[in-house]
Structures are given as C-alpha cells and as structure tokens.
C-alpha positions in Angstrom: 9.9 -123.6 -115.4 11.9 -120.8 -113.5 12.0 -118.6 -116.6 8.2 -119.0 -117.1 7.5 -118.0 -113.7 9.8 -115.1 -113.8 8.0 -113.7 -116.9 4.6 -114.1 -115.0 5.9 -112.4 -112.1 7.2 -109.5 -114.2 3.8 -109.4 -115.9 2.0 -109.1 -112.4 4.4 -106.5 -111.3 3.8 -104.4 -114.4 0.1 -104.9 -114.2 0.0 -103.8 -110.5 2.0 -100.6 -111.2 -0.3 -99.8 -114.3 -3.3 -100.2 -112.2 -1.9 -98.0 -109.5 -0.8 -95.3 -111.9 -4.3 -95.2 -113.5 -6.1 -94.7 -110.0 -3.8 -92.0 -109.3 -4.3 -90.0 -112.4 -8.2 -90.7 -112.0 -8.1 -89.5 -108.3 -6.1 -86.5 -109.6 -8.6 -85.7 -111.9 -11.4 -85.8 -109.4 -9.4 -83.6 -107.1 -8.7 -81.1 -110.0 -12.4 -81.0 -110.7 -13.4 -80.3 -107.4 -10.8 -77.5 -106.8 -12.1 -76.0 -110.2 -8.9 -76.8 -112.1 -11.1 -77.9 -115.3 -8.4 -78.2 -117.8 -6.4 -80.3 -115.7 -9.0 -82.6 -114.7 -9.9 -83.1 -118.3 -6.3 -83.9 -119.2 -6.1 -86.7 -116.2 -9.6 -88.3 -117.3 -8.3 -88.4 -120.8 -5.3 -90.2 -119.8 -7.4 -92.6 -118.0 -9.5 -93.3 -120.8 -6.3 -94.0 -123.0 -5.1 -96.4 -120.5 -8.4 -97.8 -119.9 -10.7 -97.3 -122.8 -13.5 -99.3 -121.1 -13.8 -97.3 -117.7 -17.1 -95.8 -117.8 -16.6 -93.6 -114.6 -13.7 -91.7 -116.5 -16.2 -91.2 -119.8 -18.7 -89.8 -117.2 -16.4 -87.8 -115.0 -14.8 -86.1 -118.5 -18.1 -85.6 -119.8 -19.2 -83.5 -116.5 -15.7 -81.8 -117.0 -16.8 -80.8 -120.5 -20.0 -79.4 -119.2 -18.0 -77.3 -116.6 -16.0 -76.2 -119.8 -19.2 -75.5 -121.6 -18.3 -78.0 -124.2 -21.5 -79.7 -124.2 -21.3 -81.6 -127.4 -18.2 -83.4 -126.3 -19.9 -84.0 -123.1 -22.9 -85.8 -124.6 -20.4 -87.8 -126.7 -18.6 -89.1 -123.5 -21.9 -89.9 -121.5 -23.0 -91.9 -124.6 -19.9 -94.0 -124.3 -20.5 -94.2 -120.4 -24.0 -95.5 -121.2 -23.0 -97.9 -123.3 -20.5 -99.4 -120.7 -22.8 -99.0 -117.9 -26.5 -98.8 -119.1 -28.0 -98.6 -115.7 -26.0 -95.7 -114.5 -28.9 -93.2 -114.2 -26.6 -90.5 -113.3 -24.7 -90.4 -116.6 -28.3 -90.4 -118.5 -29.0 -87.2 -116.2 -26.0 -85.5 -116.9 -26.5 -86.1 -120.7 -29.8 -84.6 -120.4 -28.5 -81.6 -118.8 -26.0 -80.9 -121.3 -28.6 -81.3 -124.1 -30.5 -78.7 -122.0 -27.8 -76.3 -122.1 -27.9 -76.8 -126.1 -31.5 -76.0 -126.3 -32.4 -79.6 -127.3 -35.1 -79.5 -124.7 -37.2 -82.3 -126.1 -34.1 -84.5 -126.3 -33.2 -83.6 -122.9 -36.6 -84.8 -121.4 -36.3 -88.1 -123.1 -33.1 -88.7 -121.2 -34.7 -87.6 -118.0 -37.7 -89.9 -118.5 -35.3 -92.7 -119.2 -33.5 -91.7 -115.8 -36.8 -91.8 -114.0 -37.8 -95.1 -115.3 -34.8 -96.4 -113.9 -35.2 -94.6 -110.5 -38.6 -92.8 -109.9 -37.2 -91.2 -106.8 -34.1 -89.4 -108.3 -35.0 -85.7 -107.4 -32.4 -84.6 -109.6 -33.8 -86.0 -112.8 -37.2 -84.4 -111.5 -35.4 -81.1 -111.2 -33.8 -81.0 -114.7 -36.9 -82.1 -116.3 -38.8 -79.2 -114.6 -36.1 -77.2 -116.0 -36.5 -78.3 -119.6 -40.2 -78.1 -119.1 -39.9 -74.3 -118.2 -37.8 -73.7 -120.9 -40.7 -75.4 -123.2 -43.2 -73.4 -121.3 -44.9 -76.5 -120.3 -45.1 -74.8 -116.8 -47.8 -77.3 -115.5 -45.8 -79.9 -116.1 -42.7 -78.5 -114.7 -44.6 -77.4 -111.5 -45.7 -81.2 -110.9 -42.1 -82.1 -111.4 -40.7 -79.7 -108.7 -43.4 -80.4 -106.4 -42.2 -84.2 -106.6 -38.6 -83.1 -106.1 -39.5 -81.0 -103.0 -41.3 -84.1 -101.3 -38.2 -86.2 -102.0 -36.2 -83.5 -100.8 -37.6 -80.2 -99.0 -34.2 -78.7 -98.7 -33.7 -78.3 -102.4 -33.5 -74.2 -102.9 -33.2 -75.2 -106.7 -36.8 -76.9 -106.6 -38.5 -74.0 -105.0 -37.0 -71.5 -107.3 -37.8 -73.5 -110.2 -41.4 -74.2 -109.3 -41.6 -70.2 -108.2 -40.4 -69.6 -111.8 -43.3 -71.7 -113.3 -46.0 -70.2 -111.2 -45.0 -66.7 -111.9 -44.9 -67.5 -115.6 -48.7 -68.7 -115.3 -49.3 -65.4 -113.5 -50.0 -67.3 -110.4 -48.0 -64.7 -108.6 -49.6 -65.4 -105.2 -48.4 -69.2 -105.1 -45.2 -68.0 -106.5 -44.3 -65.7 -103.5 -44.2 -68.6 -100.8 -41.8 -70.7 -103.3 -39.2 -67.9 -103.3 -39.9 -67.2 -99.4 -39.1 -70.9 -98.8 -36.1 -70.9 -101.1 -34.5 -67.8 -99.2 -35.3 -69.6 -96.0 -33.0 -72.1 -97.2 -30.2 -70.0 -98.8 -30.7 -66.1 -98.1 -27.9 -65.6 -100.5 -29.8 -67.3 -103.6 -29.5 -64.5 -105.9 -31.8 -66.2 -108.5 -34.6 -66.3 -105.6 -34.1 -62.8 -104.7 -34.3 -61.6 -108.5 -37.4 -63.9 -109.2 -39.0 -62.9 -106.0 -38.2 -59.1 -106.7 -40.1 -59.7 -110.0 -43.1 -61.3 -108.3 -43.5 -58.2 -106.0 -43.4 -56.0 -109.0 -46.2 -57.9 -110.6 -47.9 -57.8 -107.2 -47.7 -54.1 -107.1 -45.4 -53.8 -104.4 -42.5 -52.1 -105.7 -40.7 -51.1 -102.6 -40.4 -54.9 -101.8 -39.3 -55.7 -105.2 -36.5 -53.1 -105.1 -35.4 -54.4 -101.6 -34.9 -57.6 -103.4 -33.2 -56.3 -106.4 -30.9 -54.3 -104.3 -30.1 -57.5 -102.1 -29.3 -59.4 -105.2 -27.1 -56.9 -106.3 -25.3 -56.3 -103.1 -24.2 -60.0 -103.3 -23.5 -59.8 -107.2 -22.9 -56.3 -108.2 -22.9 -57.4 -111.7 -26.1 -58.7 -111.9 -27.2 -57.5 -115.1 -30.8 -58.6 -115.0 -31.3 -57.5 -111.6 -30.1 -54.2 -112.7 -32.4 -53.9 -115.3 -35.5 -55.0 -113.3 -34.5 -52.6 -110.8 -34.5 -49.6 -113.4 -38.0 -50.7 -114.8 -39.6 -50.6 -111.0 -37.7 -47.2 -110.3 -39.3 -46.0 -113.5 -42.8 -46.8 -112.4 -42.3 -44.9 -109.2 -40.7 -41.9 -111.3 -37.5 -42.4 -109.6 -35.7 -41.3 -112.9 -32.3 -40.4 -111.4 -32.1 -43.5 -109.6 -33.1 -45.5 -112.7 -30.6 -43.7 -114.7 -27.8 -44.3 -112.2 -28.6 -48.1 -112.6 -28.7 -48.1 -116.3 -25.5 -46.4 -116.6 -24.2 -49.1 -114.5 -25.6 -51.6 -116.6 -23.8 -50.0 -119.6 -20.5 -50.0 -117.9 -21.0 -53.8 -117.4 -21.6 -54.3 -121.1 -21.2 -51.6 -123.5 -21.8 -53.8 -126.4 -25.3 -54.7 -125.6 -28.2 -52.4 -127.2 -30.7 -52.9 -124.6 -29.3 -50.9 -121.6 -29.2 -47.8 -124.2 -32.7 -48.5 -125.3 -33.9 -48.5 -121.5 -32.0 -45.2 -121.1 -33.8 -43.9 -123.9 -37.1 -44.9 -122.4 -36.2 -43.4 -119.2 -35.3 -40.0 -120.9 -38.5 -40.1 -122.8 -40.5 -40.7 -119.6 -38.8 -37.5 -118.5 -39.8 -35.7 -121.5 -36.1 -35.3 -122.4 -36.9 -36.3 -126.0 -33.4 -35.3 -127.4 -31.5 -37.3 -125.1 -34.1 -40.2 -125.6 -33.3 -39.8 -129.6 -29.5 -40.1 -128.8 -29.7 -43.1 -126.6 -32.1 -44.6 -128.9 -29.5 -44.2 -131.6 -26.7 -45.4 -129.6 -28.7 -48.7 -129.2 -29.4 -48.6 -133.1 -25.6 -48.3 -133.7 -25.0 -51.5 -131.8 -27.8 -53.2 -133.3 -29.2 -52.1 -136.5 -32.0 -54.6 -136.3 -33.6 -53.0 -133.0 -36.9 -52.4 -134.0 -38.0 -51.3 -130.5 -35.2 -48.5 -130.6 -36.2 -47.5 -134.0 -40.0 -47.3 -132.9 -39.3 -45.3 -129.7 -36.9 -43.3 -131.4 -39.8 -42.2 -133.8 -42.1 -41.7 -131.2 -39.7 -39.3 -129.5 -39.2 -37.6 -132.7 -43.0 -37.0 -133.0 -43.0 -35.4 -129.9 -40.5 -32.9 -130.9 -42.5 -32.1 -134.0 -39.9 -33.8 -136.2 -42.8 -35.9 -137.8 -41.3 -36.6 -141.1 -38.2 -38.0 -139.5 -40.3 -40.1 -137.3 -42.0 -41.7 -140.3 -38.4 -42.8 -141.4 -38.0 -44.6 -138.3 -41.3 -46.3 -138.4 -40.9 -47.2 -141.9 -37.5 -49.0 -140.9 -39.5 -51.0 -138.0 -41.8 -52.3 -140.8 -39.0 -53.2 -143.1 -37.3 -55.2 -140.2 -40.6 -56.6 -139.0 -43.6 -56.6 -141.3 -45.9 -57.9 -138.9 -45.5 -55.1 -136.1 -48.8 -53.5 -135.9 -47.6 -50.7 -133.5 -45.3 -49.5 -136.3 -48.1 -49.1 -138.7 -50.1 -47.6 -136.0 -47.5 -44.7 -135.1 -46.8 -44.4 -138.7 -50.6 -43.6 -139.2 -50.6 -41.2 -136.4 -47.6 -39.3 -137.7 -49.4 -39.0 -141.1 -52.8 -37.9 -139.4 -50.4 -35.2 -138.0 -49.4 -34.0 -141.4 -52.8 -34.1 -142.8 -52.0 -37.1 -145.0 -55.3 -38.8 -144.0 -55.6 -41.4 -146.9 -52.0 -42.8 -146.2 -52.8 -42.9 -142.6 -56.0 -44.9 -143.1 -53.9 -47.6 -145.1 -51.5 -47.7 -142.2 -54.4 -48.3 -139.7 -56.1 -51.1 -141.8 -52.5 -52.8 -142.0 -52.3 -52.5 -138.4 -55.8 -54.0 -138.0 -55.0 -56.8 -140.6 -52.2 -57.8 -138.2 -53.9 -57.3 -134.9 -57.7 -56.9 -135.0 -57.9 -55.9 -131.5 -55.5 -53.0 -131.9 -57.7 -50.3 -130.5 -55.3 -47.6 -131.2 -55.5 -48.1 -134.9 -59.5 -47.9 -134.8 -59.1 -44.7 -133.2 -56.5 -43.1 -135.3 -58.6 -44.2 -138.3 -61.5 -42.6 -136.8 -59.6 -39.5 -136.4 -58.5 -39.4 -140.0 -62.2 -40.0 -141.2 -63.2 -37.0 -138.9 -60.7 -34.7 -140.7 -62.5 -35.7 -144.0 -66.0 -34.8 -142.4 -67.0 -38.3 -142.8 -68.6 -38.3 -139.4 -70.5 -41.8 -139.9 -67.3 -43.7 -140.3 -65.3 -41.5 -137.6 -68.1 -42.7 -135.0 -67.9 -46.0 -136.2 -64.2 -46.4 -135.9 -63.8 -44.6 -132.6 -66.8 -46.6 -131.1 -65.0 -49.7 -132.3 -61.6 -48.5 -130.6 -63.2 -47.8 -127.4 -64.8 -51.0 -127.2 -61.3 -52.7 -127.3 -59.4 -50.1 -125.4 -61.5 -47.6 -123.3 -59.8 -44.1 -122.5 -61.0 -40.8 -121.7 -59.7 -38.9 -124.6 -61.3 -40.6 -127.3 -64.5 -40.6 -125.6 -63.8 -36.9 -125.6 -63.1 -36.6 -128.9 -66.1 -38.7 -130.1 -68.4 -36.5 -127.9 -67.2 -33.3 -130.0 -67.8 -35.0 -133.5 -71.4 -35.5 -132.1 -71.6 -32.1 -130.9 -70.9 -31.0 -134.4 -73.7 -33.1 -135.7 -76.0 -31.8 -133.0 -76.5 -35.4 -131.2 -76.3 -33.8 -127.9 -78.1 -36.8 -126.0 -75.4 -39.3 -127.0 -72.6 -36.7 -127.0 -73.4 -36.3 -123.2 -73.1 -40.1 -122.7 -69.7 -39.8 -124.3 -68.5 -36.7 -121.8 -69.8 -38.7 -119.3 -67.7 -41.7 -119.8 -64.7 -39.4 -120.2 -65.2 -37.9 -116.9 -66.0 -41.4 -115.3 -62.3 -42.5 -116.5 -60.6 -39.3 -115.6 -62.2 -36.5 -113.6 -59.1 -34.5 -113.4 -59.6 -33.0 -117.3 -60.8 -29.8 -117.2 -61.6 -30.1 -120.8 -63.9 -33.0 -120.3 -66.2 -30.9 -118.1 -66.0 -27.8 -120.3 -67.1 -30.3 -123.3 -70.0 -31.8 -121.3 -71.0 -28.1 -120.4 -71.3 -27.2 -124.0 -73.7 -30.1 -124.5 -75.9 -29.3 -121.4 -75.8 -25.6 -122.5 -77.1 -26.5 -126.0 -80.0 -28.8 -124.0 -80.8 -25.6 -122.1 -79.6 -27.0 -119.1 -77.8 -23.9 -118.1 -77.7 -24.6 -114.2 -75.9 -28.1 -115.2 -73.8 -25.9 -117.7 -72.7 -23.6 -114.9 -71.8 -26.5 -112.8 -69.6 -28.1 -115.4 -67.6 -25.0 -116.3 -67.1 -24.2 -112.6 -65.5 -27.8 -112.2 -63.4 -26.8 -115.3 -62.5 -23.7 -113.7 -61.7 -25.1 -110.6 -59.1 -27.8 -112.1 -57.7 -25.0 -114.6 -58.3 -21.4 -113.9 -56.1 -20.2 -116.7 -58.3 -21.0 -119.5 -60.4 -18.0 -120.7 -63.0 -20.3 -122.6 -64.1 -21.9 -119.4 -65.0 -18.3 -117.8 -66.4 -17.2 -121.1 -68.9 -20.0 -121.3 -70.0 -19.8 -117.8 -70.5 -16.1 -118.5 -72.9 -17.4 -121.5 -74.8 -19.8 -119.1 -75.3 -17.0 -116.5 -76.5 -14.7 -119.1 -79.2 -17.2 -120.3 -80.4 -17.2 -116.6 -80.3 -13.2 -116.9 -77.8 -13.1 -114.4 -75.8 -10.8 -116.3 -73.6 -9.2 -113.4 -72.4 -12.9 -112.6 -71.9 -13.1 -116.6 -70.0 -9.8 -116.6 -67.8 -11.3 -113.6 -66.8 -14.0 -115.7 -66.1 -12.1 -119.0 -63.9 -9.8 -116.9 -61.8 -12.9 -115.7 -61.7 -14.3 -119.2 -60.7 -10.8 -120.8 -57.7 -10.6 -118.2 -56.5 -13.9 -119.2 -57.0 -13.0 -122.9 -57.2 -9.3 -123.6 -57.7 -9.9 -127.5 -60.3 -12.3 -127.4 -62.8 -10.4 -129.6 -65.8 -13.1 -128.7 -65.5 -12.4 -125.2 -65.6 -8.6 -125.2 -68.7 -9.0 -127.7 -70.4 -11.1 -125.0 -69.8 -8.5 -122.2 -71.1 -5.8 -124.5 -74.2 -7.9 -124.9 -74.5 -8.3 -120.9 -74.0 -4.6 -120.9 -76.7 -3.9 -123.2 -79.1 -6.3 -121.1 -78.1 -4.1 -118.2 -78.7 -1.0 -120.1 -75.1 0.1 -119.6 -74.8 1.2 -123.3 -71.8 3.2 -122.9 -69.8 0.4 -121.4 -71.1 -1.8 -124.1 -70.0 0.9 -126.6 -66.6 0.7 -125.0 -66.3 -3.2 -125.3 -67.5 -2.8 -129.1 -64.9 -0.3 -130.0 -62.0 -2.6 -128.6 -63.4 -5.4 -130.8 -63.3 -3.2 -133.8 -59.6 -2.3 -133.1 -59.1 -6.1 -133.2 -61.1 -6.7 -136.0 -62.2 -3.8 -138.1 -64.4 -6.2 -140.2 -66.5 -7.2 -137.3 -70.1 -7.1 -138.5 -71.6 -8.1 -135.4 -69.7 -5.5 -133.2 -71.0 -2.8 -135.7 -74.3 -4.1 -135.1 -74.6 -4.0 -131.5 -72.3 -0.9 -131.2 -75.0 0.8 -133.5 -77.9 -0.5 -131.3 -76.5 0.8 -128.2 -75.9 4.1 -129.9 -79.5 4.1 -130.8 -80.5 3.7 -127.4 -78.4 6.4 -126.4 -80.3 8.8 -129.0 -76.5 8.7 -130.7 -78.6 8.3 -134.0 -75.6 9.9 -136.2 -73.3 7.4 -134.6 -75.7 4.5 -135.0 -76.1 5.6 -138.7 -72.1 5.5 -139.2 -71.9 1.9 -137.8 -74.8 0.4 -139.6 -73.5 2.1 -142.8 -70.1 0.3 -142.0 -71.9 -2.9 -142.1 -73.4 -2.3 -145.5 -69.9 -1.5 -146.9 -68.9 -5.0 -145.6 -72.2 -6.8 -146.6 -74.2 -4.8 -149.1 -77.2 -7.3 -148.6 -77.4 -7.1 -144.8 -81.1 -6.8 -144.0 -80.7 -6.0 -140.2 -78.3 -3.0 -141.2 -80.7 -1.6 -143.6 -83.6 -1.9 -141.2 -81.8 -0.3 -138.5 -80.0 2.5 -140.2 -83.8 3.2 -141.7 -85.1 3.6 -138.2 -82.1 5.8 -137.2 -82.7 7.9 -140.2 -86.5 8.3 -138.8 -85.1 9.6 -135.8 -83.3 12.5 -137.1 -86.1 13.1 -139.8 -84.3 11.7 -142.8 -87.6 10.1 -144.1 -86.4 9.8 -147.7 -83.1 8.3 -146.8 -84.9 5.7 -144.6 -87.3 4.8 -147.2 -84.4 4.3 -149.7 -83.0 1.7 -147.1 -86.5 -0.2 -146.9 -86.5 -0.1 -150.6 -83.2 -1.9 -150.7 -84.4 -4.5 -148.1 -87.3 -5.2 -150.8 -84.9 -5.7 -153.7 -83.3 -8.3 -151.7 -86.4 -9.7 -150.0 -89.7 -8.8 -151.9 -92.0 -10.3 -149.4 -90.6 -8.4 -146.4 -93.7 -7.0 -144.7 -91.6 -4.8 -142.1 -89.8 -3.1 -144.9 -93.2 -2.3 -146.8 -94.7 -0.9 -143.2 -91.7 1.3 -142.6 -91.6 2.7 -146.2 -95.2 3.3 -145.4 -94.3 4.9 -142.2 -92.0 7.2 -143.8 -94.5 8.4 -146.5 -96.9 9.2 -143.8 -94.1 11.5 -142.3 -93.7 13.0 -145.8 -97.3 13.7 -146.0 -97.7 11.1 -148.9 -100.8 9.5 -147.1 -102.4 7.6 -150.3 -99.1 6.1 -150.9 -98.4 5.1 -147.2 -101.9 3.3 -147.3 -101.1 1.5 -150.1 -98.0 0.0 -148.7 -99.6 -0.5 -145.2 -102.1 -2.7 -147.1 -99.4 -4.6 -149.0 -97.7 -5.0 -145.8 -100.7 -6.7 -144.2 -101.4 -8.7 -147.0 -98.1 -10.3 -146.4 -98.7 -10.5 -142.8 -102.3 -9.9 -141.3 -101.2 -10.7 -137.9 -99.0 -7.8 -136.9 -100.8 -5.5 -134.5 -98.4 -2.3 -135.1 -99.3 -2.6 -138.8 -103.0 -1.7 -138.0 -101.7 0.9 -135.6 -99.6 2.7 -138.0 -102.3 2.6 -140.7 -104.9 3.8 -138.4 -102.8 6.8 -137.6 -102.6 7.5 -141.4 -106.5 7.2 -141.7 -106.7 9.7 -138.8 -104.6 12.2 -140.7 -106.5 11.6 -143.7 -109.7 12.3 -141.9 -111.1 8.7 -142.4 -112.2 8.3 -139.0 -114.3 5.0 -139.4 -111.3 3.2 -141.1 -109.1 4.8 -138.4 -111.3 3.3 -135.3 -111.5 0.0 -137.3 -107.7 -0.3 -137.5 -107.1 0.8 -133.9 -109.7 -1.8 -132.8 -108.1 -4.6 -134.9 -104.6 -3.5 -133.4 -105.9 -4.1 -129.9 -107.6 -7.5 -130.8 -104.6 -8.9 -132.2 -101.9 -7.4 -129.9 -103.9 -8.4 -126.8 -103.0 -7.5 -123.4 -99.4 -6.9 -124.4 -99.8 -4.3 -126.8 -100.3 -1.0 -125.7 -101.3 1.7 -128.4 -101.8 5.4 -127.6 -105.6 5.4 -126.9 -106.0 8.9 -127.3 -105.6 8.8 -131.3 -108.6 6.5 -131.1 -110.5 8.6 -128.9 -109.4 11.5 -131.3 -110.8 9.4 -134.2 -113.9 8.7 -132.6 -114.6 12.4 -131.7 -113.9 13.0 -135.4 -116.3 10.7 -136.5 -118.8 12.1 -133.9 -118.2 15.7 -135.0 -118.4 14.8 -138.9 
C-alpha cells in the first residue's frame, strides 16, 4: 500500500513539474514574441506543442509568429489545428484569414472573415480585415461598408479610416476620401500610410502643394518610403520642378538599384525637359534591368522620334508589340513614325490595328487621316480626322483639318475648324494665320487683317504673317500699309522672293515704278527664271517709257515659255512704241498660232498694218476681230481711224458712233477724229 502511494505521489510530483515547465516555456514564447524575438518565440511555441499537442493557444500563437516571419502557409496550418481544437475561437479564424490575405487568397480570406462575423458580428478586427481583402479585390463599395461598421464599433481605429479613405479614392470619391485621411491623422499624426494616401488625394484634387507637404512629411518619418518618393516626383513634374524630381528619383534609385521603374521615371523627367538623349539612356537602364519593360521601350521610341532617329524608334515600338500585342499605343506611335518616313500604307495598317484593339483611340484616327491626306485622299482624310476629333478634340488636328479644306476651297467649313482650334488654344499664331487665309479667300479683308495682326502679336518673327497682312491691305487699296508690312517681312527674310514680288506690285499701284523695278531685279537675282518678275518688271519699264528694256524682259519670258501669250502681247505693244510694227505683227501672229480665236491679237495686227499703210489688210483684220468679239469699243474706234485714213468718212463716223455707244460713259475716244470724219463727209 505504501509503495503504491509512493508511486502515485511520484507521478503527481512529475506531472506538476512538467506543467510548470510548459507554462514557463509558453510564457517565454509570449515574451519573445512581444519583444520581436520571433525565432525564439517560434522555438518556444513548438516545444509547448511537442509537450502538449492539444494546446490550441500554442498553435494560435505559433501561427501569428509564423505571420511575423512571413511564413503564411505554415501559419495557416497552425490556425487550422487551433480551430479544430477550439472551434469557437474566432480570433484564430480571423488570423487565418489575414494569412490568406497575405498570400493573395482574398476570396478564401473573406470566407474566414465571414465565419468570424457569424460568430461575433461586432468583432471590428474581422470587419477591418474583410475590408482590406475587399479592397484588394476592388470590391470598394463593400469595403466602405465594412470599414464604416468597424469605425462605429471603434471610432479610434486609424487603420479603419485609412482603409475606407483608400476605397473611396479608388472610386474617385476624393472629396469623401479626404476627411477619412484627415481623421486618421488626427488619431495618429505619424501614420505614414495616411500621409501618403492623403498626398495622393490632394494630387487628384489638383492641390499639388498640399500633396508635396504630405509626401515630405511621410518621408521625414520614413526616409526610404519608396512609393512616397515616386509620388512626390510625379507631382513635382506636374509643377515643372524637374530638378527636385530628379533629386527624388535619384534617391529612389539609391534605395533600390535593381528596380526598373525609377530609371523609367527618370527617363520621363528628362523627356519633359527635352533632354531626349539622357531620357534614352535612362529608359535603356530600365530595359537592362527588365527586358520586358514595355513602357520603357515605348517612351524610348518616342524620345528617339524626337531626335529624328525614326528608324530606331520603330524598332522599339516593334519590341513593345512583341511584348504586348494588345498595346494599341505601340501601333499608334509606330504608325506615326511610319508617317514621318513617308511609309503611309504601312502606317495605315498600324493605325487600323490600334483601332481594332481600342476603337476609341482618337490618335489612331488622326494619324490615319494624316496618312490619307498625304495620299491626297481628302475624303478619307477628313473622315478619319473628324472621327479622331470626336473622340479626342485638340487644336492641332482642327488646324490640319482646316488646311485640308482650304486646299479643297471649302472655306466655310475650314473657317469652322480654325475657329475650333483657336477656341482650344488662343496662343498659337498659326491658327490665326490659317483663319486669316480663309477669311481672305472669302473676301473678308478686314477680318483677315485682324487675324494676321493677332498672329503677329503672338509671333512677330514669322515673315508670312506680315506678307499676308500686306496682301489684305493691298486688297483694300491700302498700298502704303501693305508696303510697311512687306518691309517687315523682307527684313525677316530678305531672300523670300514672293514678298519682293508683292511689294513690287504695291509699288506699281502707287506708280513707284523705279522702286518696283528694283524689287523685281532682286527677285531675278534669287530666281533668274521667275516669269512673274520679268512680266511685272517689263510692265513697270513700259510705264516709264523704257520700251527697249521692256522688250528685253518680255523676250526673257518667251525664252522660258514660248507659248506665253501675255509676253507676246506686251512685247508687241512695246514694239509699237518704238515703231517696230513688223516685229509687233510677228508677235501677234505668234499669239494666233497659239490661240486662233484671240480677238485682241487680230486687232493689234490690224493696228500694225494701219501704221505700215496697209489699210485694206488692216480693215480685214479689224473685221475679223469684231466677228470674234463685237462688244469691244476700242476695236470700232481703231477701225474708224483706218477708215478715216482711207477717206471712207461714212464708215469712219459709223465706227466712232458704235464705239461711243458700246463703250458708254467710261469710254473716251478722241472726238476730234470723228469731227474730222464729219468734216470730210460734208466736204465731199
């Protein structure tokens, strides 16, 4: 009996000693966990489980220790054992849901959180965790409901406000998100997530200064907060603070030299600064880290396009398409590059592929329209450009569309396009210039002058604006104003022959023939084959009675164009002035060979024959000229003079009277010849 009792006592003593040892180890695990000694805590809880395999709390605590060590599958296994041992411990199920969330198993996690809330509907931890999983699944409305319930239960929970603010921001409810982040920061001014997310919200609300303040505050608390650095850099770029942005992105690269995104971001900053070669290097650095970085390939291609390395750019766009055949922007940019190289058929194929992927890619329609315009297919060009503008209105495309319609002389619709371009961008001088051309073509010269003046006020360095305003002034017979504009244009571009021509024309209208000859001489130095310059120069010389010089200039025209009727006609007039009637007749004969029905040529041949005393031949040619056009008063007047010389007074008087009748009040014949004919008739 004593022996049996001794054995029992011995067993009790051993059991008590074992229990105390397990508790001590368990408590040691708790202490190690609380002090961040997770490896030691894991060892302690594992020992407890070995000694006490049915201890649910040991499994539960080892599970949360595994979470700290990011060993989520091991944690889930322990939570499964803990739940099996204690099915009503909802904290275990909640922790398991958290571990599943960390593994991206969001639907499974929500199942666990639902189970927790069925046991305890007021457990705010499960509401918070379910809200987080819903955020990951983009179930933002559901997340907002869960976070709101959690806030009612515990209005001091910073994470609940942050989570709800995030969900609202994801739904573009920035005005609603902002108060949540404000409340979170009232509860904890050092919450870097709240500072970062509020900074993002300020950025979306176009409050960049406030955004920068929050990012800076977050970085002051956590200098290596990578996402905050990147976000701050983006906002600085919107404010053109490129130096600050570069400093931030360099900091990000120091933090993580193996991540492509900071190099890509630095490339974008350089591109914004028009430092395209530096941008290309940074994009290349990103690609070296991540050979599948399609964004870096795309923007490296764009940077190459900007420095006219178009063929190399196409190689980059093609690489993007290899990586992601569904990236419509790659086809668009490759199409634009092909347009630049004049490979319009290939460009159209790329634009069509972009539109197959994204039918709302307005840029692809615009690029295709430009390609069709290059083919002179105005109908398809207008169709595609219009479609592009419906999807994505922009001033430049309206300007291009307006110019196409100007080429078609569709001035009314072109005017609408230029009006739209100016409405979208009132600072572009070319838009006013384009509209000026349209209203000039519609004979609205005052409006043209107004538009060209606006263009000049924006950019006084473009000779075209002054030249065209000069043309509009000339149309209103304001030739001195026109000359002032031509002077300004010539000062900007002394070799612009068209402006010299225009100024010469204005000089001619002011009867400043020597000045006109001077300008036209300069034109001929620039372009010795300018027929217009020879023509107007010859005309000015004729006005100055420099007939031989005029003959020389009209002869130069005929060397360039042997079928120039105006040159033959005016050289014939100059020959008349120097009494070279035979030479004049030869010129008018040449006109008749080109145009057998030219009444003026026959009339002038008759005039020459009259001067040579060949009156009968002259009458025949006058008669034929009047057969071709019986409504020209001067023909009757000249024939009347020939009849007078032939002493055929009756026919002479009849021709003078017919000339006066047809010519009307604007025709002023020399009535002394009629009087002479009347006198001759009365005498004989």
